ROKE-205856 format. One record per residue: residue number from 0; residue in one letter; x, y, z of N, C-alpha, C in turn. Coordinates in Angstrom, 2 decimals. Example, Ala and Ser with C-alpha at 12.3 -4.5 7.8 and 13.67 -1.06 7.14 Angstrom:
2
{node 0,"A",{13.19,-5.69,7.80},{12.30,-4.50,7.80},{13.20,-3.30,7.80}}
{node 1,"S",{12.85,-2.25,7.08},{13.67,-1.06,7.14},{12.90,0.03,7.87}}
END
This chain:
109
{node 0,"M",{47.50,4.74,122.39},{47.91,5.73,121.41},{48.13,7.04,122.15}}
{node 1,"T",{49.28,7.66,121.90},{49.58,8.92,122.55},{48.84,10.06,121.89}}
{node 2,"K",{48.77,11.19,122.61},{48.07,12.35,122.06},{48.74,12.81,120.77}}
{node 3,"K",{50.08,12.78,120.73},{50.81,13.20,119.55},{50.49,12.29,118.36}}
{node 4,"S",{50.46,10.98,118.57},{50.16,10.07,117.47},{48.70,10.18,117.06}}
{node 5,"S",{47.80,10.48,118.00},{46.39,10.67,117.66},{46.22,11.87,116.74}}
{node 6,"I",{46.92,12.94,117.05},{46.86,14.14,116.21},{47.42,13.83,114.83}}
{node 7,"L",{48.51,13.07,114.78},{49.11,12.69,113.50},{48.14,11.84,112.69}}
{node 8,"V",{47.46,10.89,113.33},{46.50,10.04,112.64},{45.36,10.88,112.08}}
{node 9,"Q",{44.84,11.83,112.86},{43.74,12.66,112.38},{44.19,13.57,111.24}}
{node 10,"G",{45.40,14.11,111.33},{45.91,14.93,110.24},{46.06,14.12,108.97}}
{node 11,"T",{46.53,12.89,109.12},{46.66,11.99,107.98},{45.30,11.65,107.41}}
{node 12,"L",{44.30,11.41,108.28},{42.94,11.12,107.85},{42.40,12.26,106.99}}
{node 13,"F",{42.51,13.47,107.49},{41.98,14.62,106.77},{42.70,14.80,105.43}}
{node 14,"T",{44.03,14.66,105.43},{44.80,14.81,104.20},{44.41,13.74,103.18}}
{node 15,"A",{44.27,12.50,103.65},{43.90,11.40,102.75},{42.51,11.62,102.17}}
{node 16,"L",{41.58,12.03,103.01},{40.22,12.26,102.53},{40.17,13.44,101.57}}
{node 17,"A",{40.94,14.46,101.85},{40.96,15.63,100.98},{41.48,15.24,99.59}}
{node 18,"A",{42.42,14.32,99.55},{42.97,13.89,98.27},{41.99,13.01,97.50}}
{node 19,"L",{41.03,12.41,98.19},{40.13,11.46,97.55},{38.82,12.06,97.07}}
{node 20,"V",{38.44,13.20,97.60},{37.16,13.78,97.22},{37.37,15.21,96.74}}
{node 21,"T",{36.40,15.72,96.02},{36.50,17.08,95.49},{36.26,18.11,96.58}}
{node 22,"V",{36.92,19.23,96.46},{36.71,20.33,97.39},{35.67,21.25,96.76}}
{node 23,"T",{34.57,21.48,97.49},{33.43,22.24,96.98},{33.00,23.26,98.01}}
{node 24,"P",{32.63,24.49,97.61},{32.14,25.45,98.60},{30.83,24.97,99.21}}
{node 25,"L",{30.66,25.24,100.50},{29.44,24.85,101.19},{28.24,25.65,100.69}}
{node 26,"S",{28.41,26.92,100.47},{27.34,27.77,99.98},{27.96,29.05,99.45}}
{node 27,"T",{27.16,29.87,98.80},{27.66,31.14,98.29},{28.19,32.01,99.43}}
{node 28,"A",{27.46,32.01,100.55},{27.88,32.83,101.69},{29.20,32.34,102.27}}
{node 29,"D",{29.47,31.05,102.12},{30.70,30.48,102.66},{31.73,30.22,101.57}}
{node 30,"A",{31.67,30.99,100.50},{32.53,30.74,99.35},{34.01,30.72,99.71}}
{node 31,"Q",{34.42,31.50,100.71},{35.82,31.53,101.08},{36.20,30.36,101.99}}
{node 32,"Q",{35.21,29.79,102.65},{35.49,28.63,103.49},{35.15,27.39,102.67}}
{node 33,"R",{36.09,26.48,102.56},{35.87,25.28,101.78},{35.85,24.07,102.71}}
{node 34,"S",{35.13,23.05,102.27},{35.03,21.82,103.04},{35.30,20.66,102.10}}
{node 35,"V",{35.75,19.55,102.65},{35.98,18.36,101.86},{34.63,17.68,101.63}}
{node 36,"C",{34.23,17.56,100.36},{32.92,17.02,100.01},{33.05,16.00,98.88}}
{node 37,"G",{32.02,15.20,98.73},{32.00,14.22,97.66},{30.74,13.40,97.69}}
{node 38,"K",{30.74,12.28,96.98},{29.60,11.38,96.96},{29.57,10.58,98.25}}
{node 39,"R",{28.39,10.47,98.85},{28.25,9.79,100.14},{28.76,8.36,100.10}}
{node 40,"D",{28.40,7.62,99.05},{28.83,6.22,98.96},{30.34,6.10,99.00}}
{node 41,"A",{31.03,6.96,98.26},{32.50,6.91,98.22},{33.10,7.26,99.58}}
{node 42,"I",{32.53,8.25,100.24},{33.03,8.65,101.56},{32.80,7.53,102.57}}
{node 43,"M",{31.61,6.95,102.57},{31.30,5.86,103.51},{32.21,4.66,103.27}}
{node 44,"E",{32.44,4.30,102.02},{33.32,3.17,101.70},{34.74,3.42,102.19}}
{node 45,"R",{35.23,4.64,102.00},{36.60,4.96,102.42},{36.74,4.92,103.94}}
{node 46,"L",{35.75,5.48,104.66},{35.80,5.46,106.12},{35.74,4.03,106.66}}
{node 47,"E",{34.96,3.18,106.01},{34.87,1.77,106.41},{36.19,1.05,106.12}}
{node 48,"A",{36.71,1.24,104.92},{37.93,0.53,104.51},{39.16,0.94,105.32}}
{node 49,"Q",{39.33,2.23,105.54},{40.54,2.70,106.20},{40.45,2.75,107.73}}
{node 50,"Y",{39.27,3.03,108.27},{39.16,3.26,109.71},{38.12,2.37,110.40}}
{node 51,"E",{37.46,1.51,109.61},{36.42,0.62,110.13},{35.29,1.41,110.80}}
{node 52,"E",{35.08,2.64,110.36},{34.02,3.47,110.94},{32.66,3.06,110.40}}
{node 53,"Q",{31.69,3.01,111.30},{30.32,2.65,110.99},{29.39,3.74,111.57}}
{node 54,"P",{28.21,3.94,110.98},{27.28,4.92,111.53},{26.86,4.56,112.96}}
{node 55,"V",{26.86,5.56,113.85},{26.42,5.36,115.24},{25.28,6.31,115.61}}
{node 56,"A",{25.06,7.36,114.80},{23.97,8.31,115.07},{23.61,9.02,113.78}}
{node 57,"I",{22.34,9.44,113.69},{21.87,10.16,112.51},{20.76,11.13,112.94}}
{node 58,"G",{20.64,12.25,112.24},{19.58,13.20,112.53},{19.49,14.23,111.43}}
{node 59,"L",{18.43,15.04,111.47},{18.23,16.11,110.50},{18.62,17.44,111.12}}
{node 60,"D",{19.29,18.28,110.35},{19.60,19.61,110.85},{18.49,20.59,110.46}}
{node 61,"S",{18.61,21.83,110.90},{17.55,22.81,110.69},{17.38,23.23,109.23}}
{node 62,"K",{18.36,22.89,108.39},{18.27,23.24,106.97},{17.90,22.04,106.10}}
{node 63,"G",{17.49,20.95,106.73},{17.07,19.77,105.99},{18.19,18.82,105.61}}
{node 64,"G",{19.38,19.08,106.09},{20.50,18.20,105.82},{20.50,17.00,106.75}}
{node 65,"I",{21.11,15.92,106.31},{21.23,14.72,107.14},{22.61,14.73,107.79}}
{node 66,"M",{22.63,14.73,109.11},{23.88,14.68,109.87},{24.09,13.24,110.33}}
{node 67,"E",{25.31,12.73,110.11},{25.63,11.38,110.55},{26.93,11.38,111.32}}
{node 68,"M",{26.98,10.58,112.36},{28.22,10.37,113.09},{28.63,8.93,112.89}}
{node 69,"L",{29.90,8.73,112.54},{30.46,7.41,112.37},{31.58,7.25,113.39}}
{node 70,"A",{31.81,6.03,113.83},{32.89,5.76,114.77},{33.50,4.41,114.48}}
{node 71,"G",{34.77,4.28,114.81},{35.49,3.03,114.59},{35.99,2.44,115.89}}
{node 72,"P",{36.42,1.18,115.86},{36.88,0.49,117.05},{38.13,1.10,117.69}}
{node 73,"S",{38.89,1.87,116.91},{40.09,2.51,117.45},{39.76,3.77,118.23}}
{node 74,"G",{38.49,4.22,118.15},{38.08,5.45,118.81},{38.00,6.63,117.85}}
{node 75,"S",{38.34,6.41,116.58},{38.22,7.49,115.59},{36.74,7.77,115.35}}
{node 76,"W",{36.40,9.02,115.01},{35.02,9.37,114.70},{35.00,10.46,113.64}}
{node 77,"T",{33.87,10.50,112.92},{33.68,11.47,111.84},{32.23,11.91,111.84}}
{node 78,"I",{32.01,13.21,111.61},{30.65,13.72,111.42},{30.58,14.23,109.99}}
{node 79,"I",{29.56,13.74,109.26},{29.34,14.18,107.88},{27.93,14.76,107.76}}
{node 80,"R",{27.75,15.62,106.74},{26.44,16.20,106.46},{26.15,16.02,104.98}}
{node 81,"T",{24.96,15.50,104.68},{24.52,15.34,103.30},{23.39,16.32,103.04}}
{node 82,"N",{23.55,17.18,102.01},{22.51,18.17,101.71},{21.41,17.57,100.84}}
{node 83,"A",{20.40,18.37,100.55},{19.24,17.91,99.78},{19.61,17.46,98.36}}
{node 84,"K",{20.71,17.97,97.84},{21.15,17.59,96.50},{22.03,16.34,96.51}}
{node 85,"G",{22.30,15.80,97.70},{23.08,14.56,97.80},{24.57,14.77,98.00}}
{node 86,"L",{25.03,16.01,98.13},{26.44,16.27,98.36},{26.77,16.04,99.83}}
{node 87,"T",{27.78,15.23,100.10},{28.18,14.92,101.47},{29.49,15.63,101.78}}
{node 88,"C",{29.54,16.29,102.94},{30.74,17.03,103.36},{31.16,16.62,104.76}}
{node 89,"F",{32.46,16.62,104.99},{33.00,16.35,106.32},{32.80,17.59,107.18}}
{node 90,"M",{32.24,17.40,108.37},{32.03,18.50,109.30},{33.08,18.49,110.40}}
{node 91,"A",{33.47,17.29,110.86},{34.45,17.17,111.94},{34.97,15.75,111.99}}
{node 92,"T",{36.19,15.60,112.52},{36.77,14.29,112.78},{37.47,14.36,114.13}}
{node 93,"G",{37.68,13.22,114.74},{38.36,13.23,116.03},{38.73,11.83,116.49}}
{node 94,"V",{39.18,11.76,117.74},{39.61,10.51,118.36},{38.97,10.39,119.73}}
{node 95,"A",{39.15,9.25,120.34},{38.69,8.97,121.70},{37.18,8.89,121.80}}
{node 96,"F",{36.52,8.37,120.77},{35.07,8.19,120.81},{34.71,7.13,121.84}}
{node 97,"E",{33.70,7.41,122.62},{33.16,6.46,123.59},{31.65,6.49,123.49}}
{node 98,"K",{31.05,5.31,123.35},{29.61,5.23,123.29},{29.06,5.37,124.71}}
{node 99,"M",{28.03,6.18,124.86},{27.42,6.40,126.16},{26.01,5.82,126.16}}
{node 100,"S",{25.60,5.33,127.30},{24.23,4.86,127.44},{23.36,6.05,127.83}}
{node 101,"P",{22.16,6.12,127.28},{21.29,7.23,127.66},{20.98,7.18,129.15}}
{node 102,"K",{20.97,8.34,129.77},{20.65,8.41,131.18},{19.14,8.18,131.33}}
{node 103,"A",{18.80,7.31,132.26},{17.39,7.01,132.50},{16.68,8.24,133.02}}
{node 104,"L",{15.53,8.52,132.47},{14.76,9.65,132.94},{14.07,9.29,134.24}}
{node 105,"E",{14.14,10.19,135.19},{13.46,9.95,136.46},{12.02,10.40,136.33}}
{node 106,"P",{11.10,9.65,136.93},{9.70,10.06,136.84},{9.49,11.41,137.51}}
{node 107,"S",{8.64,12.22,136.90},{8.37,13.54,137.49},{7.42,13.37,138.68}}
{node 108,"A",{7.63,14.22,139.64},{6.82,14.14,140.88},{5.50,14.80,140.73}}
END
């Protein structure tokens, strides 16, 4: 896949997802910045159906939100955040995902 087609695919991904979920402000402070948000189940189903993306990493952020990274066999990836009220928002999407093995820790001297 060329860089130009990768950019086109990601633009299409974002446009398609934006059309499928409601646009909701992240917070009062970010009222002017909007993010694509919706129900987690619907977002996960769409990413699986269209891009074959599956969860590859998960963690908690400093505000108690759940951060998840999903990736697909084509190299597409998505980072989503679910807040305490259950609202899930897209944080980032991209291409060229590669799984890395953790570097072995060397024993301390």
